[in-house]
LOMARBA-851372 format. One record per residue: residue number from 1; residue in one letter; chain; x, y, z of N, C-alpha, C in turn. Coordinates in steps of 0.02 Angstrom, whole numbers, plus 50000, padded with zeros to 5 digits. Layout:
% residues N
- pos_code_unit_n_x_n_y_n_z_ca_x_ca_y_ca_z_c_x_c_y_c_z
- NUM_A_A_X_Y_Z_X_Y_Z_X_Y_Z
...
//
This chain:
% residues 189
- pos_code_unit_n_x_n_y_n_z_ca_x_ca_y_ca_z_c_x_c_y_c_z
- 1_Q_A_47228_48257_50837_47267_48237_50780_47232_48181_50742
- 2_D_A_47202_48134_50778_47169_48078_50746_47109_48100_50704
- 3_L_A_47079_48156_50722_47022_48180_50684_47043_48211_50617
- 4_V_A_47107_48228_50611_47131_48260_50550_47165_48209_50504
- 5_Y_A_47195_48158_50533_47234_48110_50494_47222_48040_50521
- 6_G_A_47211_47992_50479_47204_47923_50501_47136_47895_50484
- 7_P_A_47122_47833_50507_47059_47799_50489_46996_47834_50515
- 8_E_A_47001_47871_50569_46943_47906_50598_46934_47976_50568
- 9_S_A_46978_47995_50524_46976_48063_50496_46918_48073_50447
- 10_E_A_46887_48131_50452_46836_48149_50404_46866_48185_50344
- 11_F_A_46930_48199_50347_46964_48235_50293_46998_48186_50246
- 12_N_A_46992_48198_50183_47027_48159_50132_47059_48208_50083
- 13_C_A_47108_48243_50106_47140_48291_50061_47211_48266_50046
- 14_A_A_47236_48288_49989_47302_48266_49967_47357_48300_50007
- 15_H_A_47347_48363_50026_47398_48401_50062_47368_48428_50126
- 16_Q_A_47393_48405_50181_47367_48428_50246_47415_48481_50273
- 17_F_A_47386_48531_50306_47427_48584_50334_47394_48612_50396
- 18_V_A_47433_48647_50434_47408_48680_50495_47422_48755_50485
- 19_L_A_47370_48795_50485_47377_48867_50477_47395_48897_50544
- 20_Q_A_47452_48931_50548_47474_48959_50611_47482_49035_50609
- 21_G_A_47483_49064_50550_47493_49136_50547_47473_49164_50480
- 22_F_A_47466_49229_50479_47448_49265_50418_47511_49293_50385
- 23_D_A_47506_49308_50320_47562_49343_50289_47564_49414_50316
- 24_E_A_47618_49449_50301_47629_49514_50332_47574_49565_50317
- 25_L_A_47553_49570_50254_47502_49619_50237_47436_49606_50272
- 26_E_A_47415_49543_50274_47353_49525_50308_47358_49537_50383
- 27_F_A_47415_49520_50411_47428_49530_50482_47425_49605_50500
- 28_L_A_47460_49646_50460_47461_49718_50473_47390_49748_50467
- 29_D_A_47352_49725_50418_47284_49749_50409_47241_49730_50470
- 30_Y_A_47245_49668_50490_47205_49644_50547_47225_49681_50611
- 31_M_A_47289_49683_50625_47312_49714_50687_47298_49790_50687
- 32_G_A_47302_49821_50630_47289_49893_50626_47217_49910_50645
- 33_R_A_47172_49862_50639_47101_49873_50657_47084_49852_50728
- 34_R_A_47133_49826_50765_47120_49803_50833_47114_49863_50880
- 35_R_A_47069_49858_50927_47061_49913_50975_47121_49920_51020
- 36_E_A_47159_49865_51031_47219_49869_51072_47269_49917_51040
- 37_V_A_47275_49914_50974_47321_49957_50939_47300_50029_50945
- 38_A_A_47235_50042_50943_47210_50110_50949_47226_50140_51017
- 39_R_A_47235_50097_51068_47249_50121_51136_47323_50132_51148
- 40_I_A_47366_50113_51101_47438_50121_51108_47461_50178_51063
- 41_S_A_47496_50225_51091_47523_50280_51052_47591_50258_51025
- 42_F_A_47592_50240_50961_47654_50220_50928_47685_50280_50892
- 43_A_A_47750_50286_50896_47784_50338_50858_47776_50324_50783
- 44_D_A_47780_50260_50764_47770_50238_50695_47733_50171_50698
- 45_E_A_47667_50173_50693_47626_50114_50702_47645_50057_50655
- 46_T_A_47656_50073_50591_47672_50020_50542_47737_49985_50560
- 47_S_A_47788_50023_50578_47853_49992_50596_47845_49948_50658
- 48_C_A_47807_49972_50707_47797_49932_50768_47758_49868_50753
- 49_L_A_47707_49873_50710_47669_49814_50693_47710_49765_50651
- 50_R_A_47757_49791_50612_47802_49747_50574_47847_49708_50623
- 51_R_A_47869_49741_50676_47909_49706_50727_47866_49653_50760
- 52_L_A_47803_49669_50773_47757_49620_50802_47750_49560_50755
- 53_F_A_47743_49574_50691_47738_49519_50642_47801_49476_50645
- 54_H_A_47858_49508_50646_47922_49470_50648_47924_49424_50709
- 55_H_A_47907_49449_50767_47912_49409_50828_47859_49355_50833
- 56_T_A_47802_49364_50800_47747_49315_50804_47742_49272_50741
- 57_N_A_47777_49291_50689_47771_49258_50623_47699_49258_50599
- 58_G_A_47663_49312_50614_47595_49320_50589_47542_49285_50631
- 59_N_A_47560_49259_50689_47511_49225_50732_47469_49278_50768
- 60_I_A_47405_49281_50751_47359_49331_50779_47351_49323_50855
- 61_H_A_47347_49263_50878_47339_49250_50950_47398_49279_50989
- 62_L_A_47459_49264_50966_47518_49291_50999_47521_49367_50992
- 63_G_A_47502_49392_50934_47503_49465_50924_47457_49501_50972
- 64_R_A_47397_49476_50978_47348_49507_51025_47373_49501_51097
- 65_A_A_47401_49444_51115_47426_49435_51183_47483_49483_51197
- 66_A_A_47527_49494_51149_47582_49541_51158_47556_49612_51167
- 67_L_A_47506_49631_51128_47477_49698_51135_47444_49707_51203
- 68_W_A_47407_49656_51225_47376_49659_51292_47428_49662_51346
- 69_A_A_47482_49624_51339_47535_49625_51389_47567_49695_51392
- 70_W_A_47577_49725_51334_47605_49793_51332_47559_49841_51369
- 71_L_A_47495_49837_51354_47446_49882_51387_47444_49869_51463
- 72_E_A_47446_49806_51482_47445_49789_51553_47507_49815_51589
- 73_M_A_47564_49806_51560_47626_49830_51591_47627_49907_51593
- 74_R_A_47599_49938_51543_47595_50010_51543_47548_50035_51597
- 75_S_A_47492_50001_51606_47444_50022_51658_47472_50013_51728
- 76_R_A_47518_49966_51735_47550_49955_51800_47611_50000_51809
- 77_A_A_47624_50043_51761_47680_50089_51761_47748_50053_51758
- 78_V_A_47747_49991_51735_47809_49955_51723_47843_49985_51661
- 79_I_A_47801_50009_51615_47825_50041_51554_47797_50112_51554
- 80_Q_A_47841_50160_51538_47818_50230_51535_47763_50237_51483
- 81_N_A_47711_50275_51500_47656_50282_51452_47642_50354_51433
- 82_D_A_47689_50399_51447_47677_50468_51430_47707_50489_51363
- 83_T_A_47745_50445_51332_47775_50461_51267_47756_50407_51217
- 84_P_A_47755_50424_51152_47739_50372_51102_47790_50316_51103
- 85_T_A_47765_50255_51092_47807_50196_51092_47848_50193_51028
- 86_T_A_47913_50187_51036_47957_50184_50977_47965_50111_50955
- 87_E_A_47987_50103_50894_47999_50036_50867_48051_49999_50909
- 88_T_A_48104_50033_50929_48157_50002_50969_48131_49980_51037
- 89_E_A_48092_50023_51069_48064_50007_51134_48016_49946_51129
- 90_F_A_47973_49946_51078_47925_49891_51069_47961_49826_51051
- 91_D_A_48012_49831_51009_48051_49772_50989_48086_49743_51051
- 92_G_A_48113_49785_51094_48144_49761_51155_48095_49724_51200
- 93_F_A_48034_49752_51205_47982_49718_51244_47966_49650_51213
- 94_L_A_47956_49647_51147_47939_49584_51115_47995_49533_51121
- 95_S_A_48057_49556_51123_48113_49509_51132_48113_49478_51201
- 96_Q_A_48080_49510_51248_48076_49484_51316_48004_49466_51334
- 97_F_A_47963_49452_51283_47891_49440_51295_47883_49391_51352
- 98_P_A_47841_49408_51400_47836_49367_51461_47811_49297_51449
- 99_V_A_47845_49251_51483_47822_49181_51482_47762_49175_51528
- 100_S_A_47761_49216_51580_47704_49214_51625_47645_49248_51591
- 101_D_A_47589_49245_51624_47528_49270_51594_47512_49340_51620
- 102_A_A_47557_49387_51607_47547_49456_51631_47490_49491_51595
- 103_C_A_47469_49465_51539_47419_49500_51498_47348_49475_51509
- 104_G_A_47338_49427_51554_47270_49404_51567_47246_49352_51518
- 105_M_A_47287_49333_51470_47270_49281_51422_47318_49222_51437
- 106_D_A_47292_49163_51439_47335_49106_51450_47364_49086_51382
- 107_V_A_47414_49122_51362_47442_49118_51295_47465_49048_51276
- 108_Y_A_47497_49014_51323_47528_48950_51306_47490_48889_51331
- 109_F_A_47430_48898_51355_47392_48843_51384_47384_48785_51334
- 110_Q_A_47360_48800_51275_47349_48746_51226_47415_48715_51204
- 111_T_A_47466_48755_51198_47532_48728_51179_47555_48676_51230
- 112_T_A_47553_48694_51294_47577_48647_51345_47531_48586_51351
- 113_R_A_47467_48596_51342_47419_48541_51346_47432_48490_51290
- 114_V_A_47440_48514_51229_47451_48469_51172_47517_48433_51179
- 115_I_A_47569_48468_51199_47635_48436_51205_47635_48385_51262
- 116_A_A_47603_48400_51318_47601_48354_51374_47566_48289_51354
- 117_A_A_47518_48293_51309_47479_48234_51289_47510_48198_51229
- 118_A_A_47569_48219_51206_47598_48189_51146_47670_48167_51158
- 119_P_A_47680_48110_51191_47749_48087_51204_47791_48081_51141
- 120_E_A_47760_48068_51084_47797_48062_51021_47829_48129_51001
- 121_A_A_47808_48184_51030_47834_48250_51012_47894_48270_51055
- 122_W_A_47906_48237_51110_47956_48260_51157_48027_48255_51130
- 123_E_A_48042_48202_51093_48109_48197_51063_48119_48252_51011
- 124_E_A_48067_48266_50972_48072_48321_50923_48082_48388_50958
- 125_L_A_48048_48398_51013_48056_48459_51053_48127_48465_51080
- 126_E_A_48153_48409_51105_48222_48410_51130_48270_48427_51073
- 127_S_A_48259_48400_51015_48302_48415_50957_48299_48488_50939
- 128_L_A_48238_48516_50936_48232_48588_50921_48269_48629_50973
- 129_R_A_48262_48612_51036_48296_48649_51090_48372_48647_51081
- 130_Q_A_48397_48590_51056_48469_48582_51048_48493_48603_50979
- 131_R_A_48447_48632_50941_48462_48657_50872_48484_48600_50825
- 132_V_A_48456_48541_50837_48468_48483_50793_48410_48481_50744
- 133_P_A_48425_48478_50678_48370_48477_50629_48322_48419_50641
- 134_V_A_48258_48433_50633_48205_48383_50640_48174_48374_50571
- 135_S_A_48191_48319_50538_48165_48306_50471_48095_48277_50475
- 136_V_A_48053_48297_50427_47986_48269_50423_47975_48246_50351
- 137_P_A_47948_48186_50342_47937_48161_50275_47886_48205_50237
- 138_A_A_47898_48211_50173_47851_48249_50131_47783_48216_50133
- 139_Q_A_47730_48255_50133_47661_48232_50133_47641_48195_50197
- 140_S_A_47682_48200_50250_47663_48166_50312_47612_48208_50350
- 141_A_A_47578_48175_50396_47527_48209_50436_47558_48263_50479
- 142_P_A_47520_48314_50497_47547_48366_50542_47570_48334_50608
- 143_R_A_47625_48359_50633_47653_48336_50696_47620_48371_50755
- 144_A_A_47626_48341_50814_47598_48370_50875_47627_48439_50888
- 145_L_A_47691_48449_50874_47721_48515_50885_47690_48568_50838
- 146_E_A_47666_48546_50780_47631_48593_50735_47562_48609_50763
- 147_F_A_47527_48557_50787_47461_48569_50817_47466_48612_50879
- 148_A_A_47522_48607_50914_47532_48647_50975_47553_48719_50958
- 149_A_A_47562_48734_50895_47584_48800_50871_47655_48817_50893
- 150_L_A_47693_48767_50911_47762_48778_50932_47810_48775_50872
- 151_A_A_47792_48735_50822_47836_48725_50765_47798_48731_50699
- 152_I_A_47835_48748_50647_47808_48747_50580_47853_48704_50536
- 153_R_A_47826_48682_50482_47862_48640_50435_47885_48683_50376
- 154_S_A_47948_48679_50361_47975_48716_50304_48037_48680_50278
- 155_G_A_48039_48669_50213_48096_48637_50183_48108_48566_50209
- 156_G_A_48055_48530_50226_48062_48461_50249_48085_48455_50321
- 157_R_A_48084_48511_50358_48106_48510_50428_48058_48550_50471
- 158_L_A_48059_48534_50536_48022_48573_50585_48066_48630_50610
- 159_H_A_48037_48688_50617_48071_48747_50645_48024_48778_50695
- 160_Y_A_48051_48817_50741_48007_48854_50787_47960_48897_50745
- 161_A_A_47898_48902_50768_47847_48940_50732_47861_49015_50731
- 162_S_A_47895_49040_50782_47910_49111_50786_47962_49122_50840
- 163_P_A_47994_49181_50840_48041_49195_50894_48009_49191_50963
- 164_I_A_47946_49214_50969_47913_49210_51035_47903_49138_51056
- 165_M_A_47884_49094_51010_47875_49023_51028_47942_48990_51044
- 166_E_A_47995_49011_51011_48061_48985_51028_48081_49007_51099
- 167_Q_A_48070_49070_51115_48084_49095_51183_48045_49054_51234
- 168_F_A_47981_49044_51220_47939_49005_51266_47967_48935_51275
- 169_A_A_47982_48901_51220_48006_48831_51224_48071_48827_51263
- 170_R_A_48116_48873_51252_48181_48871_51286_48174_48885_51361
- 171_R_A_48128_48930_51378_48118_48946_51450_48076_48893_51486
- 172_H_A_48023_48871_51453_47975_48826_51486_47999_48754_51486
- 173_Y_A_48022_48729_51429_48040_48659_51423_48114_48649_51437
- 174_D_A_48134_48663_51499_48203_48649_51519_48210_48574_51532
- 175_D_A_48270_48553_51550_48282_48481_51561_48237_48453_51616
- 176_C_A_48226_48493_51668_48184_48469_51723_48112_48457_51700
- 177_R_A_48084_48504_51663_48015_48496_51641_48008_48439_51592
- 178_L_A_48056_48432_51546_48054_48374_51500_48060_48309_51539
- 179_G_A_48103_48308_51589_48109_48249_51632_48044_48233_51667
- 180_D_A_48009_48284_51690_47944_48274_51722_47894_48243_51673
- 181_L_A_47894_48267_51611_47847_48238_51561_47861_48164_51551
- 182_Y_A_47925_48147_51543_47943_48076_51533_47925_48035_51596
- 183_A_A_47938_48062_51655_47925_48025_51717_47851_48013_51727
- 184_V_A_47810_48063_51714_47737_48055_51723_47710_48001_51677
- 185_S_A_47740_47995_51618_47715_47944_51572_47751_47877_51581
- 186_G_A_47794_47872_51632_47828_47809_51646_47885_47793_51600
- 187_K_A_47911_47842_51565_47968_47831_51519_48032_47850_51554
- 188_W_A_48061_47803_51589_48120_47816_51630_48185_47809_51592
- 189_D_A_48184_47783_51533_48247_47771_51496_48270_47832_51460
//
C-alpha cells in the first residue's frame, strides 16, 4: 500500500484505483478462450459464463479457480460428467464455491495475507460482515480490503467485491478468526 500512496510512492496520479475485474463483455471473451471452458460441456456456454461473471464480478482469478474446481470435482465424480452442464447446475455450484482449495489453486492466499497484515482493515471487515455501511472519503487511497480483493469502492462505500468473496469472508472471518487476528497483534480491547 505504501508503494502506491504516500511519501514513498512513485505514483502521482489524481485518481487512484484498484482493478479487480473486467466488464461482462471482456470477461466473457477472455473466459470463452480458456482451455478450462473447452473441457467443460455446457448446455449453454454463454449463460453459464454469465453466471460465472455474476458470482466473480469479472474477477479472472476467481473465474479460473471456479472452472478448475468444477473440473476437479467432476474428475473425482463428485459432479456427474456424462451430461452437459446446465446454467442452474453451474449456478448452484458457484453459490457453494468451496472455501477450501479443492481446485489446486490457493485462491484466497493473498486475501488472507493482506488482511492479516493490515489491522486497520479489521474493523471495516467486521462492519461488512455485519452489513454496516463502510464509508470511504472521496479521492482517498485504496483500502487494504481493496488490495486484498475482498471489497470494492462504489458510491462512497466499500462493498464486497463479489458474491464469492462475500461467501469467503463470511465463512473464513468468523468471530473466532477475527479474535485471533486481534490477539496476535496484541489488541485485546
